C-alpha positions in Angstrom: -2.0 -2.9 4.9 -4.2 -0.9 7.2 -6.8 1.5 5.9 -8.7 4.2 7.7 -12.2 4.1 6.2 -14.6 7.0 6.8 -17.9 8.1 5.4 -19.2 11.5 4.5 -23.0 11.7 4.3 -23.0 7.9 4.6 -22.7 5.5 7.5 -19.9 2.9 6.9 -21.7 -0.3 7.8 -19.8 -3.5 8.7 -20.7 -5.0 5.3 -19.4 -1.9 3.5 -16.2 -2.0 5.6 -15.6 -5.7 4.9 -16.2 -5.2 1.2 -13.7 -2.3 1.0 -11.2 -4.3 3.1 -11.6 -7.5 0.9 -11.2 -5.6 -2.4 -8.2 -3.5 -1.3 -6.5 -6.7 0.0 -6.2 -7.7 -3.7 -3.5 -5.0 -4.0 -1.2 -6.7 -1.5 -0.2 -9.3 -4.1 1.7 -6.5 -5.9 4.1 -5.8 -3.0 7.2 -7.7 -1.8 6.4 -6.7 1.8 3.1 -5.3 3.0 3.4 -1.5 3.0 3.7 0.0 6.5 1.9 3.2 5.7 -1.8 3.7 6.3 -4.2 4.1 3.4 -7.1 6.4 3.5 -10.5 5.6 2.1 -13.4 8.1 1.9 -16.9 7.0 1.0 -19.2 9.8 0.1 -22.8 10.2 -1.2 -23.9 13.5 -2.7 -27.2 13.8 -4.6 -27.3 10.0 -5.2 -23.8 9.9 -6.6 -21.6 7.4 -4.7 -18.0 8.5 -4.6 -15.0 6.5 -3.4 -11.6 8.0 -2.9 -8.5 5.9 -2.0 -5.1 7.3 -1.2 -2.1 5.0 -0.4 1.1 6.8 0.5 4.2 4.6 -0.3 7.9 5.3 -0.4 8.5 7.6 -3.3 5.0 7.4 -4.8 1.4 8.1 -3.8 -1.3 5.9 -5.3 -4.6 7.7 -5.5 -7.9 6.9 -7.3 -11.4 8.1 -7.3 -14.6 6.9 -8.8 -18.2 8.1 -8.9 -21.3 6.0 -9.9 -24.8 5.4 -8.7 -23.8 2.3 -6.8 -21.2 2.3 -3.9 -20.1 -1.3 -4.5 -19.4 -0.7 -8.2 -17.5 2.5 -7.3 -15.3 0.5 -4.9 -14.7 -2.1 -7.6 -13.7 0.5 -10.2 -11.3 2.3 -7.7 -9.5 -0.9 -7.0 -9.2 -1.6 -10.8 -7.7 1.9 -11.2 -5.3 1.4 -8.4 -4.2 -1.9 -9.9 -3.5 -0.2 -13.3 -1.5 2.5 -11.5 0.6 -0.1 -9.7 1.3 -2.0 -12.9 2.2 1.3 -14.6 4.5 2.4 -11.8 6.1 -1.1 -11.7 6.9 -1.0 -15.4 8.2 2.5 -15.2 10.3 1.8 -12.1 11.7 -1.4 -13.6 12.7 0.5 -16.7 14.4 3.4 -15.0 15.8 2.0 -11.7 17.9 -1.1 -12.1 20.0 -0.8 -9.0 19.2 -2.6 -5.7 17.6 -0.6 -2.9 15.6 1.7 -5.2 11.8 1.9 -5.8 12.2 -1.3 -7.8 12.1 -3.3 -4.6 8.7 -1.9 -3.7 6.8 -4.0 -6.2 6.8 -7.8 -6.8 8.2 -8.8 -10.2 5.0 -10.7 -11.1 1.8 -10.9 -9.0 1.0 -14.1 -7.1 -2.0 -15.0 -9.2 0.1 -15.3 -12.4 1.4 -13.1 -15.2 -0.4 -10.1 -16.6 -2.6 -10.5 -19.5 -1.3 -9.2 -22.8 -3.7 -6.2 -22.8 -2.7 -5.3 -19.2 1.0 -5.4 -20.3 0.2 -3.0 -23.1 -1.6 -0.7 -20.7 1.3 -0.7 -18.3 3.9 -0.1 -21.1 2.3 2.9 -22.7 3.8 6.2 -21.7 1.7 8.1 -24.2 -0.3 9.7 -21.4 2.9 11.1 -19.9 4.1 12.8 -23.1 4.1 16.6 -23.1 2.4 17.5 -26.4 2.2 21.3 -25.9 4.1 23.9 -24.0 2.7 27.4 -23.3 4.5 30.4 -21.8 2.7 33.2 -20.0 3.4 36.5 -18.3 1.3 36.5 -15.2 -0.6 39.7 -14.4 -0.7 40.2 -10.6 -4.3 39.8 -9.4 -6.3 38.8 -6.3 -8.0 35.4 -5.9 -11.5 36.8 -6.7 -10.2 38.2 -10.0 -8.4 35.0 -10.8 -11.7 33.1 -10.3 -13.5 35.5 -12.6 -10.8 35.1 -15.3 -11.0 31.3 -15.0 -14.7 31.4 -15.5 -14.4 33.8 -18.5 -12.0 31.4 -20.3 -14.1 28.4 -19.4 -11.3 26.4 -17.8 -11.3 24.3 -14.6 -8.2 25.9 -13.3 -6.3 29.2 -13.6 -2.7 30.0 -12.8 -1.9 33.6 -11.6 0.5 35.8 -9.7 -1.1 36.6 -6.4 -1.0 40.3 -5.8 -1.0 39.8 -2.0 1.7 37.2 -1.6 3.7 37.8 -4.9 3.7 34.1 -5.4 2.3 32.0 -8.3 -1.0 30.4 -7.2 -3.6 28.2 -8.8 -7.4 28.5 -8.4 -9.5 25.6 -9.5 -13.1 24.6 -9.7 -14.0 21.6 -7.4 -16.5 18.9 -8.3 -18.9 20.3 -5.7 -19.0 23.6 -7.7 -16.9 25.5 -5.1 -13.4 26.8 -5.7 -10.0 25.8 -4.3 -6.7 27.7 -4.1 -3.3 26.1 -4.4 -0.4 28.1 -2.8 3.3 27.4 -2.5 4.2 26.1 0.9 
């Protein structure tokens, strides 16, 4: 698989590039055929915090992981571990739901090349507890502009706020980004 590796506020040295490439190549053992899509890796350093973001678009699924730590190499290691857990979870879910040939099931190898999963890894992959909806809320959205939505979000102390945009008459979401700024999600 090919990856575009870029740095923000950091120069991607050959050693760093090789380390990312070596670690991400561990993921190839999970696929029947190497994915043809290009993965995106972003390395970032803000105030001494080393952030690694990896996005791998595949057919029918997007793998994405992010990690922050005070060491770039440990962030890379943790991101690859997160991606492996995601792949195992998707593989288990796909194998359970799609039994016919030609579906997403053919995307993942039945068992990785380096042997079977450990018992604890199988338990992690089999749990769907984190996918269970445990609470449902219904709201009537008051039309407001983006600035008012941000103020409302901050008043209730949440990281996001869903509202009816008075200008577009669409449902939008404002959210607080990790850099302290705000983002807006609109319907395309």
